[in-house]
C-alpha positions as CSV (number, residue, x, y, z in Angstrom):
1,X,91.7,132.2,70.0
2,X,93.0,130.8,66.8
3,X,93.6,127.6,68.7
4,X,89.7,128.0,69.8
5,X,89.0,128.4,66.5
6,X,91.1,125.1,65.3
7,X,89.1,123.2,67.6
8,X,85.6,124.1,66.2
9,X,87.0,122.8,62.9
10,X,87.9,119.3,64.5
11,X,84.2,119.2,65.2
12,X,82.8,119.8,62.5
13,X,85.4,117.5,60.6
14,X,84.1,115.1,63.3
15,X,80.7,114.8,62.6
16,X,81.0,115.4,58.8
17,X,81.7,111.2,57.7
18,X,78.8,109.9,56.4
19,X,76.7,107.0,59.0
20,X,73.7,106.7,60.7
21,X,72.6,109.7,62.1
22,X,73.4,111.9,58.5
23,X,71.3,109.3,56.2
24,X,68.3,110.1,59.6
25,X,68.5,113.4,59.2
26,X,68.8,113.2,55.7
27,X,65.6,111.4,55.6
28,X,63.9,113.0,58.6
29,X,64.4,116.9,56.5
30,X,63.2,115.6,53.6
31,X,59.8,114.9,55.5
32,X,59.3,117.3,57.8
33,X,61.7,119.8,56.9
34,X,64.5,122.2,58.9
35,X,63.4,122.1,62.2
36,X,63.1,117.7,62.7
37,X,66.4,117.1,61.0
38,X,68.1,119.9,63.2
39,X,66.4,118.0,66.1
40,X,67.5,114.5,65.1
41,X,71.0,115.5,65.1
42,X,70.8,117.3,67.9
43,X,69.6,114.3,70.0
44,X,72.6,112.6,68.1
45,X,74.6,115.6,70.1
46,X,73.3,114.5,73.5
47,X,74.9,111.0,72.6
48,X,78.4,112.8,71.5
49,X,78.5,115.0,74.2
50,X,77.8,111.8,77.3
51,X,80.4,110.2,75.8
52,X,82.9,112.8,75.4
53,X,82.3,112.7,79.0
54,X,82.5,109.3,79.5
55,X,86.0,109.3,77.9
56,X,86.8,112.7,80.2
57,X,85.5,111.1,83.5
58,X,87.7,107.7,82.4
59,X,84.5,105.4,83.1
60,X,84.8,104.0,79.3
61,X,86.7,100.6,80.4
62,X,82.8,99.8,81.7
63,X,81.8,100.3,77.7
64,X,84.1,98.1,76.7
65,X,82.7,95.1,78.7
66,X,81.6,92.5,76.2
67,X,78.0,92.4,77.4
68,X,77.9,95.6,77.6
69,X,78.8,96.0,73.9
70,X,77.0,93.0,72.5
71,X,73.5,95.0,74.4
72,X,75.0,98.1,72.6
73,X,75.2,96.3,69.4
74,X,72.2,94.9,69.6
75,X,70.3,97.7,70.9
76,X,71.7,99.2,67.7
77,X,71.0,97.0,65.2
78,X,67.0,97.2,66.2
79,X,67.2,101.2,66.2
80,X,68.7,101.0,62.9
81,X,66.7,98.8,61.0
82,X,62.9,99.7,62.7
83,X,64.0,103.3,61.6
84,X,65.2,102.2,58.6
85,X,61.9,100.6,57.8
86,X,59.9,102.8,59.1
87,X,61.6,105.6,56.2
88,X,61.3,103.1,53.5
89,X,58.0,102.8,54.1
90,X,56.5,106.6,54.6
91,X,58.7,107.3,51.7
92,X,55.7,107.2,49.5
93,X,53.6,109.9,51.7
94,X,56.2,112.4,50.8
95,X,54.4,115.9,49.2
96,X,56.9,118.2,48.5
97,X,55.2,121.3,48.8
98,X,53.6,120.2,52.3
99,X,55.5,121.3,55.0
100,X,53.3,119.8,57.8
101,X,55.0,116.8,59.5
102,X,53.1,113.7,61.5
103,X,56.5,113.1,63.8
104,X,56.3,115.1,67.3
105,X,59.9,117.1,68.3
106,X,60.3,114.4,71.3
107,X,60.0,111.6,68.4
108,X,62.6,113.3,66.0
109,X,65.3,114.5,69.2
110,X,64.8,110.9,71.2
111,X,65.3,109.2,66.9
112,X,69.1,111.0,66.7
113,X,69.9,110.0,70.4
114,X,69.1,106.3,70.4
115,X,70.5,105.5,66.7
116,X,73.7,107.6,68.4
117,X,73.9,106.4,72.0
118,X,73.7,102.8,70.2
119,X,76.8,102.7,68.1
120,X,79.5,101.4,69.3
121,X,81.8,102.9,67.4
122,X,80.5,106.3,68.6
123,X,82.6,104.7,71.5
124,X,85.4,103.9,69.5
125,X,85.4,107.2,68.1
126,X,85.4,109.7,70.8
127,X,87.7,107.8,73.2
128,X,90.3,107.8,70.0
129,X,89.9,111.3,69.0
130,X,88.8,112.7,72.5
131,X,90.7,110.6,73.4
132,X,93.5,112.1,72.1
133,X,92.9,115.7,72.2
134,X,92.2,115.1,76.5
135,X,95.9,113.6,76.9
136,X,97.1,116.5,74.4
137,X,95.7,119.4,75.6
138,X,96.0,118.2,79.5
139,X,99.7,118.4,79.1
140,X,99.8,121.8,77.5
141,X,97.0,123.8,79.2
142,X,94.8,124.2,82.5
143,X,91.6,122.6,82.8
144,X,89.9,125.5,82.1
145,X,91.3,125.4,78.7
146,X,90.3,121.9,78.6
147,X,86.3,122.6,79.5
148,X,86.6,125.7,76.8
149,X,88.4,123.4,73.7
150,X,85.6,120.9,74.4
151,X,82.7,123.0,74.1
152,X,84.7,124.3,71.3
153,X,84.1,120.6,69.8
154,X,80.2,120.8,70.6
155,X,80.3,124.4,68.8
156,X,81.7,122.3,65.7
157,X,79.0,119.5,66.0
158,X,76.1,122.2,66.4
159,X,77.4,124.0,63.4
160,X,77.7,120.8,61.2
161,X,73.9,119.5,62.4
162,X,72.3,123.3,61.5
163,X,74.6,122.7,57.8
164,X,72.7,119.1,57.7
165,X,69.3,120.0,58.3
166,X,69.4,123.2,56.3
167,X,70.6,120.9,52.9
168,X,68.6,118.2,53.8
169,X,65.4,120.4,53.8
170,X,66.1,122.4,51.1
171,X,66.3,119.0,48.9
172,X,62.1,119.5,50.2
173,X,62.3,122.5,48.4
174,X,63.6,122.0,45.2
175,X,63.0,118.4,44.4
176,X,59.9,116.7,42.9
177,X,58.0,114.3,45.3
178,X,59.0,111.4,43.2
179,X,62.4,111.9,43.7
180,X,62.3,112.3,47.2
181,X,60.7,109.7,47.8
182,X,63.9,108.1,46.1
183,X,66.1,109.8,48.4
184,X,64.1,108.7,51.5
185,X,64.3,105.2,50.4
186,X,68.1,105.2,49.8
187,X,68.3,106.6,52.9
188,X,66.1,104.1,55.2
189,X,68.2,101.5,52.8
190,X,72.3,102.9,54.1
191,X,70.0,102.9,57.9
192,X,69.3,99.3,57.8
193,X,72.5,98.3,56.3
194,X,74.4,100.0,59.5
195,X,71.7,97.8,61.4
196,X,73.0,94.5,59.5
197,X,76.1,95.6,60.5
198,X,75.6,96.4,64.2
199,X,74.4,93.1,64.0
200,X,76.4,91.2,62.8
201,X,79.0,92.3,65.3
202,X,76.7,91.4,68.5
203,X,76.6,87.9,66.7
204,X,80.4,87.8,66.1
205,X,80.8,89.4,70.2
206,X,78.3,85.7,71.8
207,X,78.8,83.2,69.1
208,X,82.6,83.7,68.3
């Protein structure tokens, strides 16, 4: 049982590093509250699970083909830059005591999903981390334990999603509209910055 909780903690630590998804969650929580921020993380988690399954089935080699990587970097560039610009433009519309939202649940979910699924770093991340976990676990445990510990990692990811959504929506309740707008603009700039990095990587593959 202790090993199972260890893998839950692993899932938490894997989700914790600040990246595009956490920036998007922070922005969505400020503007639309807990539920929409949670959906962004849930969408990203679905992408994580897809990559975990890809690693589990050994199909990651396909994702390493240069043309596929170029497409993913380029797609990630457009998704992140668009999301970042949208975040900055709508920052001035934040009203801290208004808990309503013009965003649909589907839009929130798929924004997180596309940000994560289009990130080639996510592929490399899961290939390196989950791949090594699979190698170690499969040498010591049977298939049932392998699936159980994979589930524990997913539980850890879900716990971080809930924590991030709670923090982001708390900002919405306790900070002034001007500060919230500033945080939203910062989140948007962060997303654009990540997007530009993705675009740079696509150019490197195409022309160098």
